[in-house]
C-alpha positions as CSV (number, residue, x, y, z in Angstrom):
1,M,70.3,105.6,115.8
2,N,68.5,102.7,114.2
3,N,69.4,99.7,116.3
4,D,69.4,97.5,113.1
5,R,72.5,99.3,111.9
6,K,75.9,97.6,112.4
7,K,78.7,99.4,114.0
8,L,81.8,99.8,111.8
9,A,85.1,101.1,113.3
10,L,87.0,102.9,110.5
11,I,90.7,103.0,111.4
12,G,92.9,105.6,109.7
13,A,89.7,107.4,108.8
14,N,91.4,110.5,107.4
15,G,93.3,108.6,104.7
16,M,92.6,108.2,101.0
17,L,91.0,104.7,101.1
18,A,89.1,105.3,104.3
19,R,87.5,108.4,102.7
20,M,86.1,106.2,99.9
21,V,85.1,103.4,102.3
22,R,83.0,106.0,104.1
23,H,81.6,107.4,100.9
24,V,80.4,104.0,99.4
25,A,79.5,102.1,102.6
26,P,76.0,100.6,102.6
27,S,73.5,102.3,104.8
28,I,73.4,99.3,107.2
29,Y,76.6,100.6,108.8
30,D,77.0,103.2,111.5
31,I,80.6,104.4,111.0
32,T,82.8,105.6,113.9
33,S,86.0,107.2,112.7
34,F,89.4,106.7,114.4
35,D,92.7,108.4,113.5
36,L,95.6,110.4,114.8
37,P,96.1,112.4,117.0
38,D,93.3,111.0,119.2
39,F,93.7,107.3,118.1
40,D,97.2,105.8,117.8
41,I,97.1,102.3,116.3
42,T,100.5,101.6,118.0
43,N,99.1,102.1,121.5
44,R,97.8,98.7,122.5
45,D,95.9,99.8,125.6
46,L,94.2,102.6,123.7
47,V,93.2,100.3,120.8
48,L,91.8,97.6,123.1
49,S,89.8,100.1,125.3
50,A,88.4,102.0,122.3
51,M,87.2,98.9,120.5
52,M,85.8,97.4,123.8
53,H,83.9,100.6,124.4
54,L,82.4,100.7,120.8
55,R,82.0,96.9,120.4
56,P,81.9,97.1,116.6
57,Y,80.5,94.5,114.2
58,V,83.4,95.1,111.8
59,I,86.8,96.9,112.1
60,V,88.2,98.2,108.8
61,N,91.9,99.1,109.1
62,C,93.1,101.6,106.5
63,A,95.8,103.0,108.8
64,A,99.3,102.5,107.5
65,Y,102.7,104.1,107.2
66,T,102.8,104.2,103.4
67,D,105.8,106.4,102.6
68,V,107.8,103.5,101.1
69,D,111.2,105.2,100.9
70,R,111.0,106.7,104.3
71,C,110.3,103.3,105.8
72,E,113.9,102.4,104.9
73,T,115.2,104.9,107.4
74,N,112.2,104.7,109.8
75,E,112.0,100.9,110.1
76,E,111.0,100.9,113.7
77,L,108.0,103.2,113.2
78,A,107.0,101.2,110.1
79,L,107.1,98.0,112.1
80,L,105.0,99.6,114.9
81,V,102.3,101.0,112.6
82,N,102.2,98.3,109.9
83,G,103.2,95.3,112.0
84,S,102.2,95.7,115.6
85,G,99.1,97.9,115.1
86,P,97.2,95.3,113.0
87,G,98.0,92.7,115.7
88,Y,96.4,94.9,118.3
89,L,93.3,95.4,116.1
90,A,93.1,91.6,115.7
91,E,93.3,91.2,119.5
92,A,90.5,93.7,119.9
93,A,88.4,92.0,117.2
94,L,88.9,88.7,119.1
95,D,87.8,90.3,122.4
96,T,84.7,91.9,120.9
97,G,83.6,89.3,118.3
98,A,84.2,91.7,115.4
99,T,85.3,90.9,111.9
100,L,88.6,92.6,111.0
101,V,89.3,93.9,107.4
102,H,93.0,94.8,107.0
103,I,94.5,96.3,103.8
104,S,97.9,94.9,102.7
105,T,100.1,95.3,99.7
106,D,101.8,93.9,96.6
107,Y,105.1,94.8,98.3
108,V,105.0,91.6,100.3
109,F,106.2,89.8,97.2
110,T,109.6,89.7,95.4
111,G,108.1,90.6,92.1
112,D,110.0,88.0,90.2
113,K,107.0,86.1,88.7
114,T,105.8,86.5,85.2
115,E,102.2,85.5,85.8
116,P,99.7,87.0,88.3
117,Y,100.3,86.3,92.0
118,S,97.8,84.2,93.8
119,E,97.1,84.4,97.6
120,D,99.1,81.1,98.1
121,D,102.3,82.3,96.5
122,P,105.3,82.6,98.8
123,T,106.1,86.1,100.1
124,G,109.5,87.8,100.0
125,P,109.5,91.5,100.6
126,L,112.3,93.6,99.1
127,S,111.9,96.6,101.3
128,S,111.3,97.7,104.9
129,Y,107.8,98.8,104.0
130,G,107.0,95.4,102.5
131,Q,108.5,93.6,105.5
132,S,106.5,95.7,107.9
133,K,103.3,95.0,106.0
134,L,104.0,91.3,106.0
135,E,104.6,91.4,109.8
136,G,101.1,92.9,110.1
137,E,99.6,90.0,108.1
138,K,101.5,87.6,110.4
139,A,100.3,89.3,113.5
140,I,96.7,88.9,112.4
141,M,97.1,85.3,111.4
142,S,98.8,84.3,114.6
143,S,96.4,86.2,116.9
144,G,93.8,83.5,117.2
145,L,91.3,85.5,115.3
146,S,89.5,83.6,112.6
147,R,87.1,86.3,111.4
148,Y,89.5,88.4,109.2
149,F,90.0,89.5,105.7
150,I,93.5,90.5,104.7
151,I,93.1,92.3,101.4
152,R,96.2,92.9,99.3
153,T,96.0,95.6,96.8
154,S,98.4,97.6,94.5
155,W,99.0,101.0,92.9
156,L,96.2,102.7,94.8
157,Y,94.8,106.1,93.8
158,G,91.7,108.1,94.6
159,P,90.4,111.4,95.8
160,G,91.8,113.1,98.8
161,G,95.3,111.6,99.0
162,K,98.8,111.6,97.6
163,N,98.9,109.3,94.6
164,F,100.6,108.6,91.3
165,V,97.8,110.1,89.2
166,E,97.9,113.4,91.0
167,T,101.7,113.5,90.9
168,I,101.7,113.0,87.1
169,L,99.0,115.6,86.6
170,R,101.1,118.1,88.6
171,L,104.3,117.3,86.8
172,A,102.7,117.3,83.4
173,G,101.4,120.8,84.1
174,E,104.9,122.0,85.1
175,R,107.3,120.2,82.7
176,E,107.8,119.6,79.0
177,E,109.4,116.2,79.6
178,L,108.6,113.3,81.9
179,R,110.8,110.3,82.5
180,I,108.8,107.4,83.8
181,V,109.9,103.9,84.8
182,A,108.8,101.3,82.2
183,D,110.1,98.0,83.6
184,Q,107.8,97.7,86.7
185,H,104.4,96.2,86.0
186,G,101.3,96.2,88.1
187,S,97.6,97.0,88.3
188,P,96.4,100.5,89.2
189,T,93.6,100.3,91.6
190,Y,90.9,103.0,92.2
191,T,89.8,103.4,95.8
192,E,86.1,103.3,94.9
193,D,86.6,99.8,93.4
194,L,88.5,98.6,96.4
195,A,86.0,100.0,98.8
196,N,83.2,98.3,96.9
197,A,85.1,95.1,97.1
198,I,85.4,95.4,100.9
199,S,81.6,95.8,101.0
200,S,81.1,92.8,98.7
201,L,83.1,90.5,101.0
202,L,81.3,91.8,104.1
203,E,77.9,91.2,102.4
204,I,78.4,87.4,102.4
205,E,76.4,85.9,105.3
206,D,78.4,85.6,108.5
207,A,78.2,81.8,108.7
208,Q,79.3,81.4,105.0
209,R,82.1,83.9,104.9
210,P,85.3,82.4,103.6
211,Y,87.8,84.5,105.7
212,G,91.4,84.8,104.8
213,I,93.7,86.6,102.3
214,Y,92.3,88.1,99.1
215,H,94.0,89.8,96.2
216,V,92.0,92.8,95.0
217,S,93.1,95.3,92.3
218,N,91.6,96.6,89.0
219,S,91.9,94.1,86.2
220,G,94.5,94.4,83.4
221,S,98.0,95.6,84.0
222,C,100.5,98.2,82.8
223,S,103.9,99.7,83.5
224,W,104.2,103.0,85.3
225,Y,105.1,104.5,82.0
226,E,101.9,103.2,80.3
227,F,99.9,104.4,83.3
228,A,101.4,107.9,83.0
229,V,100.7,108.0,79.2
230,E,97.1,107.2,79.9
231,I,96.8,109.8,82.6
232,V,98.1,112.5,80.3
233,R,95.9,111.4,77.5
234,L,92.8,111.7,79.8
235,A,94.0,115.0,81.1
236,R,94.1,116.4,77.6
237,L,90.6,115.0,76.9
238,N,89.4,116.7,80.1
239,K,91.1,120.0,79.0
240,L,93.3,120.1,82.1
241,P,96.4,122.5,81.8
242,I,99.1,120.2,80.4
243,K,102.5,121.4,79.4
244,V,104.3,118.1,78.8
245,E,105.3,117.2,75.3
246,R,107.4,114.1,75.8
247,I,107.0,111.1,78.1
248,I,110.1,109.0,78.0
249,P,110.3,105.4,79.2
250,I,113.3,104.6,81.5
251,S,114.5,101.7,83.5
252,T,114.4,101.3,87.3
253,E,118.2,101.7,87.3
254,D,117.8,105.1,85.7
255,F,115.6,106.3,88.7
256,P,117.2,104.9,91.9
257,L,115.1,105.2,95.1
258,P,115.9,104.1,98.7
259,A,113.3,101.2,98.7
260,K,113.5,98.4,96.1
261,R,110.2,97.9,94.3
262,P,108.8,94.6,92.9
263,S,109.2,94.6,89.2
264,Y,106.0,92.6,88.7
265,S,103.0,92.8,91.1
266,V,100.0,91.8,89.0
267,F,97.4,89.9,91.1
268,S,95.1,87.1,90.2
269,K,91.6,88.1,91.3
270,Q,90.1,84.7,90.8
271,K,89.5,83.9,94.4
272,Y,87.7,87.2,95.1
273,E,85.7,87.1,91.9
274,T,84.6,83.4,92.5
275,I,83.6,84.1,96.1
276,T,81.7,87.3,95.5
277,G,80.5,86.9,91.9
278,Q,81.9,90.4,91.3
279,I,84.3,91.2,88.5
280,M,86.9,93.9,89.1
281,P,86.7,96.7,86.6
282,E,89.4,97.3,84.0
283,W,92.0,99.8,85.2
284,R,91.5,102.2,82.2
285,E,87.7,102.3,82.8
286,S,88.3,103.2,86.4
287,L,90.8,105.9,85.6
288,I,88.1,107.5,83.4
289,K,85.7,107.4,86.4
290,Y,88.3,109.0,88.6
291,F,88.8,111.9,86.3
292,A,85.0,112.5,86.4
293,V,84.9,112.9,90.2
294,R,88.5,113.7,91.3
295,Q,87.7,117.2,92.5
296,T,84.2,116.7,93.6
297,L,84.5,114.0,96.3
């Protein structure tokens, strides 16, 4: 191994985002992967000993319990994985001098705004999932660690994971009619763009890095209904087997789920874009890119 390379501990390495982090990571990083069953983020002693053994330059935490509705009935597990686990990683980063990158969510907000959320807006989760993710943020911020990036994102999709795009493609190939919620608005985010954003923040010289919370999603916004319409349009352009003839907009009340979702979760990316000089791509452009690679990565 080239001694000039920096050690990167990738937590939750088998997940959708981690897969893309590994794919786009600059060659300066030597990546060590950690995931279940060998690595359990809720086991404090295991986390501390593994990180002390590796002594990474950076820890990127993509591990999370992300089944939003099941979090409502598995609140204890959600709090362990999404709340306690990030705190243990922060403790390990403090012990080893590492920078911690942690992925959080739009679900920490109530969703009652009508203009994009900034990093300073007050939080107010509506669900057990959102509360557990907020606890993770708090655990990092109260750990004594100063070298951290908490990156909140929204509506994530990409190769190698369960996501809205693949669900719509499957249903559109099976059904003639889809009924999609039209009164929740957010910004779809492609994993490649988020992974590149992580790299952009880490590329800032150590002494000049403005650590803290960042909002990162693709630019522009839409409803789930508008997202689904665009997915089906691109599917037809790409000659995928599509059966659906009608996509009908419905309200959240028409499609009740165990966990309450924020009705508005569009992010202001101004802080990220000012610090890095990078502009987040528009969500439709990124969806086109995804269709080009979705079965090759």
